[in-house]
N, C-alpha and C positions, 0 to 999 in steps of 0.2 A: 265245396270250392268257395274261395273268397269271392264275394260279390262286391263290385266297386261301389254300389249304391247302398249297401247295407249299413245299418247303424251300429258301429262298433265304439264302445267306450274307450277312452284312453287307457284305462287299467287293463281292459281285455286285450287291446292291441299290444300293450307292453308285455303282458303275460305271454302272448303269442310269440313275440320276439325272443323272450327268455327260454321258452320251451323248445323252440327251434334250435337254439344254441346248445341246449342239453342233448337234443337228439343228434346234432352234428358231432358233438364230442363222444357220444356213445356209439357212433358209427351206425345209427339206425336209418339214416337217409340213403337214398340211392347215390351212387358216385356222381360227382360233379362232371358236367360235360364241358371240357375246356376247348376253347376256340382260339386259333391263332389270331393275333391282333396286330394293330399298328404299333410302331415304336412308341413306347411310353404308355401303351394301352394296358388296362387290366384284363386279365383273362376271365372267362365266364366263371362266376362264382355265386353261390347261393347266399343271399343276405339272410341273416339269422332271424327268420320270421315264420311263424306257423299260421297256415290258413285254417281257420276254424269253420265248421267242425271237422272237415277233412283236409288233408294235405294234398294240394294239386302237384302233379309232376311238372318239372320245368319243361319249357318247349325245347325241341331239338332243332339243330340247324339242318336244313336240307342240303346245303353245300357249304364249302369252306371259304367262300368269298367273304370279304370284310367291307363294312360300310366306309365310303370315302367322304368323310364329313369335314368341312372346312371350319373348324373351330378348335380352340385350345384345349377344351375339356368337354367330354360328353359321356352320357350313360344311357343305356337302353335297358329298361326294367320291366319285368313281368309281375304285376301285383298279385296275380292269381296264385303264384307259387313263391313269391318273395325272392325271385331269381334275377340277379344282375346278368343280363344276357351278354353284353359287351360294353366296352367303354374305353376312354382315353384319359389317363390320369384322373380317374373317377374318384379316387380317394384323397386327392390333394385339396386342402382347405384354400379357398379363394373367396374374394369379395363376391356378393351375390345380388347387390342392388335391391330392386323391388321384389325379387323372389322371396325376400324377407316377409312380404305381406301375406304369404300363405300361412305362416305361423301366427302373424297378427290376427288373421281371420279365425284361426283355430282357437286362440285364447279368448277372443271376443265371443265366439259362438258357445264356448263351454262355460264362460264365467259371467256373462252379462245378459240381462233380459232384453231380447231383441225389440220389444215394444217400448222400452224406455226411451224418453226424449233426451237428447244431448244438445248442449248449447255450444256453438262454434266460437272459439276464442280468437283474439287477435294473434296469439302465438301460432295457433293452428293455421290460420290464413296466411301468415308470413312465411311458412315453409316453402322452400324453393322447389323447382321441378314440377312434375305433372300434378294437376289438381282438378277438382270438380267445380271450381268457381264458387265455393261456399263463401258466405258473407258473415262478417263479425256480428254476433248476436243472433244469428239464425238458429232455429231449432229444427231437428229432424230425428227420426227414429234410428235406433241402433241398426235395425235391418237396412234402412236406406244408407246408413254410413258404411255398412258392409258392401253394399252394391257399388258405392263410389270407390271404395278401397280396391275391390277386386276387378271391377269392370274398367274403370278409368285409371286405375293405379294411382289414386288420388292421395297425395301426401297430406293435404289438409284434412282429409277424412281419417287417415292413419293416426295423426296426432290428436284429433278431436275425440276419437274413440279411446285412445290411451289416456287422455286427460280425464275422461269421465269414468275410468276404471278406479275401483277403490284403492287408494294409495297413490293415484296419479301415474304419470309416465314412468317414473323410476320403478315403481312396483310392477307396472305392466311388463316392462322389459325383463324384470326378474322372473315373472311368471312365464314369459316366452322361453327363457333359458331353462327353467325348471321343467317345462313341458318337453323340451328337447331331450333333457336327461331322462325323463320318464319314457321317452320313445327309444331309449338306448343309443342316442346319437352322441358320439364322442368327439367329433370334429366340427361341431356347429356351435356358434356363439353369436348372439344378437346384441347390438349396441343401441338400437333405436327401433321404433315401430314401423318406420317407412323404408329402411334400407339405405338411407342417405349417408350414413357413417360407414366408410369402407373398412373400418376395423371389424365390422361384423363379417362373419364368414361361414361357409359350409362347404360340402363336397357334392359333386354330381350324384354320387351314390346316396348320400344322406338326404339330399333334396328329393330324390325319388321316393324315399320313405315318407317324407313330409307330405308330398303331393298325394301319395297313395292314401295316407291317413285322412287328409282333407277331403278326399272324394268319398269317404265313407259317411260324411255328414251330408244328408240330403239337401239341406238349405244351402250350404256352401257349394255343393256340386251343381245345383241349379243355377246359382249366381255366376260361377266361372264359365258356364256354358251359354250364357246370355250374350248375344252379339250387341244389342243396344236396348236401352230402356230409359225411362224418366223417373226421377225422384222429386219429391216435393217437400219444401219446408212447411212446418206446421204453424209458423207465426208470421212470416213475411209474404206468404202467397207466391213464393218463387218456385219455378220449375227448372231443374237441371237435367239436361240431356246427357246421357252417358253412352259412349261408344267404346266397345271393348278394344283394348290396346293389342289384343291377340289377333293378328292379321289372318290367322288360319280359321277364324270365325267369320271373317268378312268375305264378301263376294269375290274380290279379286284374287284371293289366295285360299279360298275355302277348302278345308280338308274333310272329305267324307268320313263320318263316324266320330268327329272330334267331340271331346267332352270338356275341354278347357286346357291349361289351367292358369298360368301367370307368366307375364313378361317382366323384363328388368333391364335397366341401363344406368350406368354411371361411367364416366371416362375411365375409371380404374377397373370396373367389372366388365366393361364392354357390353355388347348386345347379347342378351341371354333370354332363354325361354324354358319353361317347363310345360310340356304339352302331352296330353293323354288322348288316346283315340281307341275306338272299338271296331273290330272287323270280324265277322263270322263268329260272334259271341266271345271273342277274346280281346283283352285290353292290353295295351302297351303304353308305357310312359317314357317319353324321350326328354332328356335334359341336355340343353345346349348352353354352354357357358363361354362367353368372350369369343365371338366369331372373328375370323381373320378379316372378313370384309366389313367395313365400317358403314353399313347402310341400315336404315330402320327396318327393312324387311329381311335382313340377312338371317337372323335367328329363326324366324318363322320358316324360311325356305330350308334351312339346314335341319330344323326339327321335322319337317315333312319328309325330307330325304331319309332321315334316320328311321322314322316310322315306316316308310315304304320298304326300306331294307328289311326291317323286322317282320312285317307282314308277308313279304315275299320269300323270305329265307328261313322262316321258322315253322315248325310243325308241332301242333298240340295233340297229335294222335298218340295212342297208347303204344 
């Protein structure tokens, strides 16, 4: 069975996707369990992914009720089986704002030395939106940059990391898109490392795959599950306090069994979240994109509602 904290290489993960597709075409998998859905919703369908070394069966619905989720797009995904349980317009490409940073973190973790020191530029500090309060000329480790990126959704950290990538920001974004292709994603394209450019897009379904892959990296999984922490510059003796933008990790909306993963917002993308949680040894990933309610906690509340529906209405029994 797929373990959410196991270390899977990108190559191995991509091979799993390809092998699953072959099995689907060969008719060697069990039949899909289709679930009636909301208008515009996608029916239950297995994402072409193989769980190594064994293929887990998809969860079954206990009853035929459907989640009532107040958002334009959503997906509920079982990473153990690679199964898209239910969703609404889950294959429609849309802006994803800071959910982009999941791929930013993956590229950094796979291609940069986390002990390397990076220098914060004027350009990085000038980026609009959420930040970690980094200072021009400040140095910090790549690992602390990842913490700022994923915990505080810091745009200054996103650009600082990309600028220190071999080839700079442009080559970094190229690597993000190459990694998406390697994961078998056909409706995902990144334009910048922070998600500020709404020309970047993905789907709820493909974001579930990205989140699932991110969580196989123990370092990244640990970071996205951190509610708050401090990072320190190595030259200015500065401390930056980071509080996770994911409200489901905070006391007021804490979700039992939460693993992470990432929040996002731009006026075009709306309030969005990717959130994973484990209950009774099973993991679900909920993707909420562009909530109807325009409040800062809307995506967290809808994500919790979708996870609740999944854990209450799915059975992993044989």
